[in-house]
N, C-alpha and C positions, 0 to 999 in steps of 0.2 A: 557499876554494880556488883554485889559478891554473891547474887543466885544467877546460876549461869541460864540462859534463856531456854526453854522447854523445846522449842521450835529447833534449834541449834545441835545439830549432834556432834558427839565430842570426838568422832572419829573422820580422818579426813575423807571430804566427799569424791565421790566417784562420777567421773565424766562418763557417758556413754552415750551412743547413738541412738534416736529416736528411731522407732518405724516408720513406715512408709503412711502407715495411717494414722498414727499421732501429728507427723507434721502437717499433712492434710488439713485434719481437723484445727489445728492452729493458724493454718494459712487459712482456712475456712472462716474463722473469727475475723482476721482484717478485711477479707473481701464480700465476704456474704454476713452484712450487720442485721439484716431483717430481711423478709419475702424481698422487698422493693428492691434491695440490692441484687438479690437474684436475677427479677424482672429486669433489671436493667443490665445485667452482663449478658442474659439471652437474648434479649431483643439488640444490644451491640451487636453480636457475633452476626445476627440476622443480617443486620444492615451490611456489615462488612462482607459479606456474602453475596452483596449484591439483589437483594430483596425487592421487589417492587410492591410486596403486599405481606404485612404482619399481621397476625390475628396471635392476640393472647386471651386466655382462659384461666380464671383463678378460681378458687374456692375458700372461704373460710380466712379471706383475707391473705390469701398465698400459702398459710400454715397446711394445710391438706393438699392442694394442688396448683401446679403453674403449669402452663402447656404454651408454647409459643412454637406456632406454624408460620412457615417462610416460602417462599417461591426462589429462595437463591440457586447459587451453583451448586449445593450438596456437598458431601462427604462421600469419597469414596468408600468399599468397604473394609478395604485393607489397612484404609488409615483409621477407622474408628478405634481400635485398642491404642491408637497415637493420640488421638486426639483428647484422650483421657486422661493421658499420664500428663506429670506436672512437666511447667515450662515447656511444653511443645506446642507451637503455633505456626501457622503458614503467613504470620503477619509480617513478621521480619525475619532477617537471618544472623542476627547477631552483632553484625560487624559494627553499626553503628546505631546507636540507641536514641537519638537525636533524631533521626531520617526516619519518622513515623508517620503515616498516612492514614492508618487506622484508628477505630475505637479502642482495638483491644489488641495486645501484644505482648502480654506477660506470662499467658498460656498455662492461667491459674484457677480462672472461674469453673471448667466443666469439672476436674477432678475436685476442686474444693465442694462444689454441689455434692457431687457423688461420696464425698466422704460424711456428710452430715444429713443426707436423706435419700431418698430412694431415684435416681437419675435414670432413665431410658432416651435414647437417641436414637432415631429412626431416620435414615437419610438414602437420597439415589442422586447420582452423578446422570448427567446426560449418556446416552447410549450406554446403560450400566444397569444392573438389577438393583432394586433397594438392598438397605441391610438394615438390622436393629442390633444392637448392643446397650447390656444394662450396668449400673455400678450403684450397688446399695451397700453404704456405710462403708465404703473404702474394697468392695470385694467386687471386680469385675469379672462378667459372664463372657463366654466367647460371642464373636458376632454371627447371627444366623440372619437367613433370607426373611424378607418381609414385604408386605404390600405400600407402595407410595407411588405417586405419581409422579413427583419431582418435590425439588426442595427438601426442607428439613425439619421434624417433629421433634422437639425437645421436651420432655414429660418429665418435671419433677414433683412427687410426691412426699408427704409426709416430712417436709423439710425440719431439720434439727432433731428427729428420731433417736439419733446416733447421738447426740449431745442434748441431752433433756434439761440439763440447765440453763440451756439457752432460750428455750420455749416461757422458761418464767419472765424472761426479761421483756417479751412481746409483747405489745401493747394490744387494745383491743381490736377485732376484726374490722369493724368501721375505721380505727386508724391506721390499721394498716392497708385497707384498700385505698384512701386518702394519699396515704404514701405513695401505694403503685402507679394511682393515677395521677399523680405529679409528677414519676418518672416518665410515664409514656409520654404526658405534655411537651415535657423537655424534647425529648428525642423527636417527637412528631414538630416540633418548632424547627431542629436542626435537620431533619429532612423533608420540605415538602412536598416533595414528588415522589413519595412513599406514601402507601396507604396504611392506615392501622385501625384496628378493632380492639378493643377491651372487653371482654364478656365476664360477668360474675356468673359462674353456676352455684354458689351455696346453697343447699339445700336441695340439691338434685334437679333435671330435667335440663333443657336448653339453657334456662338463665336470662337473665337480662344485658343487654349491651350498655354499659356505663360510660364509654368514649367510643367515637368513630371521627375518623378523619379521613375521605379520600383522598387520594393522590391530586394535586393542584396542577393545573396547566399552566401557557405562557412562559414569561421570562422569569429571573430568578425572583425580581422584586415583586412582579404579580403574583407568582406563586406563595412568597412568604407572606405579603399583604391578605392573601386569603387565607392562608393557615393560619395567620396570629388573630384574624377576625373571627375563624371561627374557633380556637382557643380559649382566646381572650375576652372576645364578644364584640359585635357589633360596634359598640360604643368606642374600643381601643380603635377599632380600623377607621372609625371616621376621625378621631381624635389624634391620630399617630402620625408623625413627621418621617417623613423619608430621610434617611442617614447614609451616607456615601462619602467617606473620607480618607485620607490616603497620609502616611508619614513614616519617614524612614523604613520601608518596607512594609508598614503592617498596613491594612486596609481594613476599614470597620464599616459595615452595612448594618443594615437593621431599620425600624421603627421606634421611634422614641416619643411618647406621648405629650400634648401640652401641657404647659405647667397648671392651668384650671383644670384637667383632667387628671387628679394625683389622687391616691390612697392615702389611709389611715396607718397602712403599714407595708412593709417591703415585699408583699407577696407577690407582686406583679411584676419585677427584676427578673432579667432574664438574662442569662451571659453565656457567649460560647466561644473557643479559641480554636480555629481550625476544624468547627462544627463540633467539637466536646462539649456538651452543657460542664460548667464549672462554678464553684463559688469559692470567688478568690475575694480577699478583703482589699486587696489592692483596686481591684475592678468597680468592687462595688463603691469604695469610698471615692473613687474619681467621678462613678455615676450622681452620687451625692454631691461632690463639689460641683459637677457642671449646672445644678439645680438650686445651690443653696443660697442663689441671689433672687432667686423666685419662690420662693416656698417656705413655709413657715415650719418651726422643727419639728411640729407634731405631723404633717404630711410628708410622703413619698411619691417620688415621680414611678412611673411606669415605664418601663422601656425591654424590648428585646435587642440585644446586640450582638453582632458576630465580626469578631476580628481572625482575620485569616492572614497568615504571613509563612515564611520560608519556616519547617519542622525546626532548623537549627537555631533559630531565634527565640525558640520557647523549650523549655524543659516540662514535657507531662509525666514524666516517671518519678513523680515526686511523694504521690500517694497511692498506696495499694487500690485505692477506690477510683485512680485515677480524675478524682474532684478538684484537684488544686493542680495550679500551674506554677511556673517560676520564668518569666520572660530574662532575657540577657540584658537587655536594657529595661527595668521595669519604668522610669520616667517617659519614655517615651512611649509606651502605651498607655500610662496614665495622661499622658497632654494629649494624646489622639482623641480620647475619651472626652476630655472637657472641651477641647476646642471643636470638635466637630459638633458635639450638641449643641454647645453654644452658639455656633454660627448657624446652624439649623433654627434656634428658637428665634435668633435674632432675623434670619429670613423669614418666619412665620409673620414678621410685624404686630397687627394689633389682634390677631386672632385670635379666641377664643373657644372654649370647646362648647361642641353641641350639647352634652348634659346642662350646661348653665340656663338653655332655655327648656329642654326637658323639665328640668327641677322647677323652673318657673311655673310652665304650662301645668304642672302638678299641683301646685301651690292656689291654683286657681280652683272654683268653686262655682260654677256656672250653674243658675237655677236649672232644673231636671223639666221639660217639656216634652208633652206626646207629640204634639205635634214637628216635623219636620219642614224647614223653611228652606228655600232654594236660593239660591244666588241669582240675582239678574246679573247681566254683561254691566261689567264698570265703565261709567262713562270717562270722557276724555278730560283732561287738566283743565280747559279752557273752557268744560260744562261745569267742573267741581268750582271753579273760580267764581263764576256767575251764580252758582247756587249759595257758595259762600254769603256772597254780597244779598241776597235775596231773601237769605233767612237770617240776617243779622238781627238781633233781637230788638226792638223799639221802646220798650217798656221804661220811661223814664227812671232813673234812680239804680239802672243795671250798671253804667258806667262807673258809679260810686261803688257799688258794690266791690267791683274789679281791686280795689287798693286791699280788700280783706283777704284775698288769695292769692298765690304766687303764682297760680296756673294761667298762662299768657297764650295764647294761639297766634302765631306769626302766619300772616298772609303772602302770598307767593303770587305777586302781580305777574300776567300776562303779559309779555313782550308784544304791544301791536305790529312792529315792524319784522317779527319773528327770526330776529338776530341774536337770539340768546345764548351764552354760552354754554357748557355744560352744564346741565342743572343740578342743583346739589343732590337731589334725591337720587341720583343715579349712581350716588359716589357710595363706597362700602358703608359708611356709617350715617349716610343721609343729609339730609336737610334738618336743622331746629326746627321745631315745631311749638315746642313749650318749655316751660318750668314747672315743676309742681312740688310744694313742699320743699322751697328753695333749696334744694339739694341735687333732683335728678330732673336729667334732659330728656325730653322726649324728643324724639327725629324719625322721621318718615323716609323710607327707602323705597326703593324700585317696586319691591315685592313685600314689604313689611313694617317695620317698627323697630327703632332701637332704643331703650331705656339706659342712662348714662349716669354712673354713679359721678358728679360732677369732681368733688373731693377726693375719691379714688384715683381719679382718671387725673387729674391734675398734680396729684402728689408720685406718681408714675414718672409723669413726663418733666418736674422738675428733679427728681431723683436720677433719670438718666441724664439729664443736662448737667449734674454735678460730676458724675461719674466720669462722663466726658470729657469734662474739666481737669478733673484731677489725672485721667490717664494721660491728656496732653501735657498737663504742667508737672506731673509729679506728687508724690506725696510730701510735704514739707515736715522737716525732722527738728524735734528741739533739743540742742542739748543740754545734758545734765551736770550742774555745778559740780558736783560730786558723784561719781558714776556709781552704780548699785552692783554690789558684789554678790553673787548669786553662788553657793557652793551646790555643787554636784557630784554624780559619778563621774568614772571616766567615759564609760559608754555613753553618758546621757549627753558629756562634752562634745565626744566625738560625733553624735547625729546632730547637734545642734548646729556644730560649726559646718556640718555640711548642707544646710540650707540659709547660712547666713548671708549670703549673697542676694537672694531672695528677700528675707527679712529686710535688708538696707534699701531694697526699693521701695518697701513699706512704710520706710523710716524707722526701722527698727534696728538700730547698731548694736552690735556685740561682737565682743572680741575673747580669746583666751586670755586668763588672768595668771597661768601658771598653776600646777596643780591640776587639782580637780575644782575648778571653779570658771565663771566667766563674768567677765564686766561689761555692764549695759550702759554704754554711753550716751545714746539717744534714742529718743523715743517718740512716737508720730504726734504730731504738735496739734491733730485734731482731736486726740483723743484727752488733752489735756494732764491732767496730774493722774497719774495711776501707780499702782503695786507692779513693778518692774519683776521682782521676784515671783508672783504669782503669775503672771503673763507668761513667763518663760516655763515654768511649770506645768501651763495648760499646754503650753505649744507640744512639749515634752509629751504627755500626756497623749495629744490626739494625734505625734509623730508614731508613739507605742501602737495604736489601734489601728489607724489608718496608713501608716508609711508616709503621712503627709499633714499637714497642717495648715488650716486657713483661717487660723483663730485670729491674727490681726487683720487679716484683710475683712474676716467677718464684723470684727468692732468697727474698722473703718466704716464700712458699707451700713453697717449699724445708725452710727453717728450720721452719715449724710442722709438716711433715709427719716432721720428724726428731723434734721434739718427741712428735709423736701415737705415732711408732713405739716410744720409750721410755716414753710414759706408756701405753703399752696393753696388754692380757691376752699374757704372753709365751707362748712356746710351752714345756710341759713343766709347766704349771700345771694342776694336776686341777680342775673345777667341779662343782659341785651341780646337778642338775637344775633348781632354779629361776634360778641364776645363767646357765646354757645358754637357758632359754627366755627369761629376759631379753634375751639378746642377739639372739636370731632376732627377737623383737616390734621391737628398736630399729632392726634393720637393715630389717625391712619398712616401717617410718615416716620412714626417713630416706633421701632422694636419693642417688645415685652409690655406695649401699653393696654394689652387683654387683660392682665392680670397687677394688681396693686402691688405694693412692696412686701404684704402679707402673703401673698398668692389666692387672694381674692378674687373672683371677676371685676372689672371696671365697666363692665357694661353687659346688656342682655338684649339678643336678638330673637324677635318673633316673626316668624312667616306669616303672611295674610292668611296663608290656608290653616295655619295653626289658630289663629283668632277666630277665622271662621265655623271651627270645629267647635271654639268654646261655646258660639252662639247658634248652636245647630243648623250653621248653613253648609251645604256641601256643593 
């Protein structure tokens, strides 16, 4: 260009040292992105102080007021000025930046908040007087005596008043309130033995409590289950599986929901590393991989997982907001999540979520009557059998009518010797009683009834058998007469070669071809004729996005699923009683049979009490 850039000076640039205020405002841009970031830093400090109760008050989405009160150990009066200095912290001594056991350790939060807002700290340690200090736009006052029973109160007013340009980038009060609530909920999950209260005082007065979680009791799993049920809802608590798995120094605990309790987005996925809430692509990808065989692509699992390990195995000093982590061995962390979750889902067997029954009951529209009918004592099975025989219709032509309908009631004859084996209706999925519309099996259980989609259920059973056979015999590969040569970048070739052994086990054989190219010599036989180049590029895209690829496995499973669909009992086929009962027993013995290959439930269970309520009985 012939014309010099107008923003570039013709004289040599001058290097200068920024003043402390400018440094703190720059640091605040990294640490304090929005009011929710300030709440996160202050609440984490309260947890690190050993607080048992933390109260948060906000106003106008946290823009005008954020106040965090805790009953922790407090800060000594003579240490308050040092607490507001950059890189001053009581969490670490600086000798080992990996040996971190607290939320905070960088020493940047308080001075950054004071650089862009009006910060006041009032604190008191045991057996000492309380003191207060302020930091307004980077200007610190002297510590002075104050009144406080114990703990610490941190009040932040007029956030970003010193950097008004940042205010323009904040969202509406409602959106900021939602972000703050999400932050508090995540920290409340991480600390079930700590009580949390979030109050919104916008408009003045005492305001209203928008979130409250009292401290839980019991052991770790009981406390965590109670806290998750309070935050994520009772339905999550009812349909969550307990997770407890270990692998190479990593310990994963928490709860994960059944596949039939899925969500339309990833809003119910919470991951923690050494108690710290994180948003890590590797971990989210592993969670997605654990469920990919049980959910359709538009559904997402719900889970709260906690990975604990030696601090030296994970680096939390990756991001200023400490929201990302880096494991020394990422493959171990990913494998722990995938295998731990799949093992828990397999142990759940045929279980389906309770929300399926709730949705079914909600679809019924019973006739509204003013009178309430009270349920009588239920007769014995023998009396029921006698009543069935006595009430059998004698109208000529009724038997001929039966051929027009698929519904048939299977009678259960009582054994006069009393030597019956375990009655079928006492089993989890009960005894088959009828088939309606040539697709739905009606079974009677000890305390209700079960409606089974025969095609969806058998499709899952056949699919699980095919997967088991393939796992035992391996994936057959077909050799290409002329290997496909795929040109790639040097980095892509290296990434592909790192997982070449895993791909080979799935029937996809890839070798370096010199320079920036690879040769595809074998492809999975079950996939038939495929575009090898497109498959390799899809794998690379998945690696770049999730640091792992399930592309080949997903394609193979899709073929198996299609085979299972065509090889299963079709809708419209009439089944005999022994066939229906055999299907129910196989469902009980097969893991994952509670949902079909697309994540939909294979059966609905209705309790007798719910059915009676539909008819106005009590």
